[in-house]
N, C-alpha and C positions, 0 to 999 in steps of 0.2 A: 329730189323734192317730190312730195306727194301732191296729187291733184285734189281738188275740192271733193270729188266723188270718193276717192279712196280714204280721205280723212274722215268724211262723214260716215262711211261704212264702218271704219275702225272705231270711231267714237260711239256710234250706235250700239255696237257690240259691247263696249265697255259699260255704257250707261244702262244697259238692261237690268243690272243689279240694283240700280238706284232710282229708276224712273219708270212710270207707267207709259211714258211717251218718249222713248229714247231717241227715235229719229227726229222728232220735232225738237227736242231739247238740243240735239247736236246741230241742227240747222240754225236754230235761234242763236246759239252761242257762236257758231262760225260766222254768221252774218254780223253779229255784234263785234267780233274781233276784226272783221274787215271794214266795219262802218258802212255796210250796204244792207239791202233788204234780202229776204230769202229768195225772191225771184231771180236775183243775180246769180245765186248758187246753181239754180236749175238751168239757167241760160248758159252757164259757163262751167260745166262739170269737169272739163279738162284743165281748167286754170290751176295755177299753183300759188301757194302763199309764200311771202318772203319770210326770212328767218324771224323777224320780230313779230309778225302776225302769227306765225306758227307757235311761238312761245306763249303769246297771249291766249291763243285757243287752247293749248295744252293746259295752261293754268286754270282756265275756265272749266274745262272738262273735269279736272282733278277736284275743283271746288264743288262741282255738281255731284261728283261721286261721294263727297263727304256729306251730301244732303243739303247743301246751301240752295235756297230757292232761286229759280231762274230770274224772277223779278228783281232780286237783290243783286244778282250777278250782272244784269243788264241795266239796272237802275231805272227800269220802266215797266209799266203795266197798263194795258188798255182797260178802260172802264167807261161805259156809256158812249162808246166810240171816241173817247178822248184819250190821248196818250199822256199818261201821268208819270211824273218822276216819283220813285219810291226809294226809300233807304231803310236800313235796319231800325231806324227810329220810328217807322210807321208800320202799321199793318199793311199787308198786301191786299188791295181791293179785290173782292170776289164777286163773281157773277150774281150770286143770290142777293147781294146788297142792292142790285139794280131794282129789285122788287120794291124796296123802300122808296127809291127815287120815283118809280112809276106811281106808287100810291100818293106820294106828295104832290106830284104834278096833276093828278086827278082832282086834288083838293084846291089847287091854286089856279084861279081863272087866268086866262092868257094875258089879259090886260091889267091884271092886279098890280098894285104898287105896294104889296104887303111887306111886312118885316118877317123874315124867316130866321130861325136859329138852328144851327147844326152843332150839337154838343159832342165833343170828343172827335174832332174832324179828321185827325190823322193826316193822311196825304191830301185831304180836302175833297175826296172823291164825291161824296154826297152833295156837299155844298156847291162844288164846281158844276156838277151835272144840273142841279136845280137852277143855279144862276145862269147857266148857258141857255136853258130852255125857257126861262122867264126873265128876260132882260130888264123889265120894269121893276122887279122886286129888289129888295136889299137883303143880302144874306150876311149874317154874322156867324162866323165859324170860330169855335173855341177849342182849346186843348190845354191840358196842364203841361205838356211837353213843349219847351221852346224849340227844340230840334224839329219836332213834327210840324209846328206852325211855320217854321222856316221853309220846309218842303212844300206845305200847302200854299204859302205865299208865292213861291217860285212857280208853282203850277198855274196859279191864277194869272201871273204875269205872262207866262208862256202862252196861255190861251187868250190873252187880251181881255180878261174879264175885269170890269171896273166896278160892278155893282156888289162889291164884297168888302168885308173887313175881317180882320183876324185878331183875336184877343186871347191872351194867355190867362188861364185860370182853371180851377177845378170845378167842373160842372157849372152851376149857376153863379158861383162867385165871380165869374168874369163879366157878368151882365147885370149887376146890381141895379135895381129900380127901373128896369126896362121891361116892356111887354112886346109880345110877338103874336102874329096871327097863326103861325105854325111852328112847332118845335119837332125836329127829327133827330134821332140818334141811333148809332150802332155802337152801344157801349160794350165793355167787357161782359161776357155772360157765361164763361166756362167755369165750372167748379174747380177750385184751386187744387183738388186732388185728382182731377180727371187725367187718366193715363195718356190721353191724346196729346197733352201738352208736351210730352217727351217724344213725340213721333212726328215724322215728316217735316213740312215747312214750319210747323208751330214751334219747333225747337229753336228756330232762329228769329222768330218774331218777338216783339217786346211783350214780356209777360204781363206788364201792367195794363196793356191794351187787350188782354185775352181773359185773364182770370179775375173772378169777382166773388170772393168769399167761399164758404163751404158748399153752397148750393148754386153758385153762379148768378144769384139774383141780387146781390148786395147793391151794385150800382144801379140796376133797374129800379130797386126800391127807392133809392135816393132821388132818381130823376122823376119818378111818378109822384113822390111826395112833394117835391119842390116845384114841379111844373105849374100848378095852379096860380102861384104868385107871379108868374111870368107870361101868362097867356091872356089875351083879350077875350072878352065874352064870345063864346062859340069858336074859340080857337081850337086847334087840333094838336094832339100829341101822337107821334108815330115812332115806333120802336122796333128795331130788329132784335131778335132773340134766338135762343137755341131751338132746335126742331121739336123738343119735348117740353118747352116752357110756355106755350101759348095759353093754356088754362091758368097757369100761375100769374102771368102778366095781365090777363083779362081780370083776374081777381083783384090784383093790385089797383088797376084802373077803376074798377067798380067801387071798391072800398074807399078810395080817395074821393069819390064823388063825380068821376067822369061819366059821361053818358054815351050810349051806343057803342060800347066796347066790342070789338070784333077782331078776328085774326084772319090773315090772308095767307093762302098756301102757295108755295113755290111750285115749279114745274114738276118736282118729284112728289108733290102731294103733302109736303110737310108745312105745318104752320110756322111761318118764318117772320112775319111782321104783324104786330098788333097795334091798333089805333083806337082813339076815342076822342070825343069832343068835351070841351070844358064849358058848361053852362054857368058862367060866373053869376053868383047871387046878386 
């Protein structure tokens, strides 16, 4: 029987061909196979796996070698310090999306009882983070995918968040005749011919949540065009987009009649979130 340490060393060597962080991947997968956290591995390097655990770990390493994302193999991902369930029906929440949450929270007063809309919620990451930080607001999260909404609902239940509702529908079709103080969305924004869609984790994520027409702006256009009918006066629209789409999204916002359009840069200096206010006539 191999020890934790020898198994990790062997898995790290194998995973070098498939991962930029082979040791971390090996530790995460072994901890998942054991149902323990990574600190347990470091505290007991001489411990051994039983036969069933060894088989689970071997299968996980093989799947990672095929390129399957760690988040799907473990069914979880941390976002905004929240542990979220994720499945192949949802995008894997990414750190850069936390910038959208940060900007939303800057707009929502701590004691506000606002109505907030998260379009295309996926795992619920954005909606859950905002609802957690502003318990007096009411967050409506929508998605066209029933499977994704099921994941988002289960995350809300696990986190004990009651100030939320989940509605199935394609963009604004889910919230007909309602208005919101703030609308946030991380829609598909990758061009459908982008070669990155066939690389890395993106190969395993739902294409409908990634690609959006020939230039990646199709869904962003729909959201910007539709948002004025669903915003209160002086309500805000916040959008995540590709690192080279800031100017295009600001242009969409300005042409539609939004005011104060600006883009916010991420830690790498890329324009990642654009936002503006709706001064309803």
